[in-house]
GUVOTOR-653399 format. One line per field, with one value per residue (C-alpha): residue in three letters; residue number from 1; x, y, z. Coordinates in nm, 3 decimals, decimal comma, padded with zeros to 5 digits. Layout:
# residues N
type (ALA|...)
seq (NUM|...)
xx (X|...)
yy (Y|...)
zz (Z|...)
***
This chain:
# residues 154
type (UNK|UNK|UNK|UNK|UNK|UNK|UNK|UNK|UNK|UNK|UNK|UNK|UNK|UNK|UNK|UNK|UNK|UNK|UNK|UNK|UNK|UNK|UNK|UNK|UNK|UNK|UNK|UNK|UNK|UNK|UNK|UNK|UNK|UNK|UNK|UNK|UNK|UNK|UNK|UNK|UNK|UNK|UNK|UNK|UNK|UNK|UNK|UNK|UNK|UNK|UNK|UNK|UNK|UNK|UNK|UNK|UNK|UNK|UNK|UNK|UNK|UNK|UNK|UNK|UNK|UNK|UNK|UNK|UNK|UNK|UNK|UNK|UNK|UNK|UNK|UNK|UNK|UNK|UNK|UNK|UNK|UNK|UNK|UNK|UNK|UNK|UNK|UNK|UNK|UNK|UNK|UNK|UNK|UNK|UNK|UNK|UNK|UNK|UNK|UNK|UNK|UNK|UNK|UNK|UNK|UNK|UNK|UNK|UNK|UNK|UNK|UNK|UNK|UNK|UNK|UNK|UNK|UNK|UNK|UNK|UNK|UNK|UNK|UNK|UNK|UNK|UNK|UNK|UNK|UNK|UNK|UNK|UNK|UNK|UNK|UNK|UNK|UNK|UNK|UNK|UNK|UNK|UNK|UNK|UNK|UNK|UNK|UNK|UNK|UNK|UNK|UNK|UNK|UNK)
seq (1|2|3|4|5|6|7|8|9|10|11|12|13|14|15|16|17|18|19|20|21|22|23|24|25|26|27|28|29|30|31|32|33|34|35|36|37|38|39|40|41|42|43|44|45|46|47|48|49|50|51|52|53|54|55|56|57|58|59|60|61|62|63|64|65|66|67|68|69|70|71|72|73|74|75|76|77|78|79|80|81|82|83|84|85|86|87|88|89|90|91|92|93|94|95|96|97|98|99|100|101|102|103|104|105|106|107|108|109|110|111|112|113|114|115|116|117|118|119|120|121|122|123|124|125|126|127|128|129|130|131|132|133|134|135|136|137|138|139|140|141|142|143|144|145|146|147|148|149|150|151|152|153|154)
xx (02,171|02,123|01,984|01,594|01,643|01,973|01,802|01,950|02,137|01,899|01,660|01,871|02,192|01,972|02,050|01,809|01,516|01,258|00,932|00,704|00,591|00,435|00,300|00,088|-00,236|-00,301|00,066|-00,016|-00,352|-00,193|00,115|00,377|00,726|01,030|01,299|01,572|01,600|01,894|02,083|01,773|01,614|01,352|01,226|00,889|00,745|00,347|00,296|00,006|-00,318|-00,661|-00,824|-00,649|-00,772|-00,937|-01,095|-01,199|-01,240|-00,855|-00,690|-00,513|-00,433|-00,645|-00,499|-00,521|-00,320|-00,034|-00,097|-00,052|00,295|00,408|00,304|00,442|00,777|00,806|00,757|01,021|01,281|01,213|01,223|01,568|01,690|01,651|01,917|01,728|01,353|01,059|00,724|00,606|00,294|00,234|00,178|00,168|00,178|00,141|00,130|00,148|00,014|00,189|00,052|-00,158|00,030|00,077|-00,183|00,012|00,332|00,454|00,485|00,829|00,834|01,153|01,199|01,487|01,477|01,630|01,629|01,541|01,475|01,398|01,014|00,982|01,137|01,113|01,080|01,084|00,934|00,875|00,666|00,760|00,752|01,117|01,252|01,280|01,293|00,944|00,737|00,377|00,370|00,605|00,549|00,684|00,602|00,642|00,635|00,600|00,825|00,740|00,941|01,312|01,253|00,953|00,951|00,778|00,766|00,680)
yy (00,729|00,576|00,773|00,632|00,526|00,331|00,148|00,082|-00,197|-00,296|-00,550|-00,871|-00,694|-00,642|-00,364|-00,208|-00,015|-00,018|-00,149|-00,138|00,210|00,191|-00,131|00,027|00,134|00,383|00,536|00,563|00,740|00,985|01,042|00,943|00,972|00,817|01,041|00,828|00,498|00,309|00,295|00,254|00,584|00,651|01,010|01,016|01,306|01,397|01,654|01,907|01,782|01,962|01,625|01,580|01,892|01,823|02,184|02,334|02,698|02,678|02,441|02,269|01,879|01,640|01,471|01,128|01,201|01,300|00,992|00,765|00,957|00,893|00,530|00,473|00,633|00,497|00,134|00,217|00,319|-00,011|-00,224|-00,018|-00,130|-00,509|-00,745|-01,002|-01,006|-01,028|-00,929|-00,649|-00,478|-00,158|-00,237|00,104|00,464|00,782|01,101|01,480|01,719|02,026|02,275|02,273|02,212|02,513|02,487|02,419|02,263|01,946|01,755|01,554|01,278|01,151|00,856|00,685|00,331|00,340|00,000|-00,360|-00,640|-01,005|-00,926|-00,522|-00,220|00,118|00,416|00,814|01,032|01,378|01,553|01,877|02,127|02,144|02,244|01,974|02,251|02,351|02,039|01,957|01,647|01,411|01,018|00,739|00,418|00,026|-00,252|-00,649|-00,819|-01,165|-01,478|-01,497|-01,652|-01,473|-01,216|-00,935|-00,546|-00,284)
zz (-00,566|-00,907|-01,198|-01,246|-01,620|-01,524|-01,264|-00,892|-00,758|-00,455|-00,605|-00,518|-00,687|-01,026|-01,240|-01,514|-01,530|-01,251|-01,416|-01,126|-01,115|-01,466|-01,389|-01,103|-01,292|-01,002|-01,029|-01,384|-01,356|-01,122|-01,343|-01,107|-01,262|-01,115|-01,067|-00,861|-00,731|-00,545|-00,235|00,016|-00,164|-00,412|-00,550|-00,748|-00,888|-00,881|-01,160|-01,110|-01,295|-01,229|-01,223|-00,895|-00,713|-00,385|-00,364|-00,726|-00,514|-00,442|-00,679|-00,424|-00,495|-00,295|00,027|-00,141|-00,433|-00,170|00,045|-00,289|-00,369|-00,036|00,014|-00,345|-00,282|00,067|-00,108|-00,357|-00,122|00,118|-00,204|-00,287|00,027|-00,036|-00,107|-00,288|-00,423|-00,192|-00,163|00,025|00,176|00,350|00,716|00,859|00,712|00,917|00,715|00,900|00,667|00,706|00,429|00,107|-00,229|-00,416|-00,713|-01,040|-00,883|-00,927|-00,581|-00,518|-00,293|-00,150|00,063|00,260|00,415|00,721|00,855|00,733|00,981|00,882|00,846|00,847|00,651|00,808|00,597|00,644|00,333|00,261|-00,005|-00,103|-00,413|-00,454|-00,123|00,134|00,414|00,324|00,329|00,202|00,414|00,610|00,630|00,830|00,715|00,817|00,515|00,587|00,392|00,269|00,340|00,161|-00,190|-00,273|-00,562|-00,642|-00,649|-00,388)
***
């Protein structure tokens, strides 16, 4: 997979930085950081931030922050699998929460696009704290792809 700063070769064969993550206000507000992108895969980090805590008594991140991380990383993986620019929208997102995120820990989202049809991209993802064998959550997502020739980000 290509380094995020060097960009990927999905996106219609274009190379260079992937600006869409920084262009998404919600992703910016959460501090999401692209770590890797390319070859139908993406990795995004969600740094721990006390403003994102769902339960002040425990310091555990709110599930909505994990949901946003997984939706975003799955969308980026789907986008990395495309051979040309297309619009895309989340069609379905299923998340199984397996355990709470450790207070203070960065949560990493990793996703891989497993299949792209004419109108749908299928993606699987995990949220973890550095060990993919001990996930915080697992996701299965589908994305509806716009008609050929429409440009856009995830």
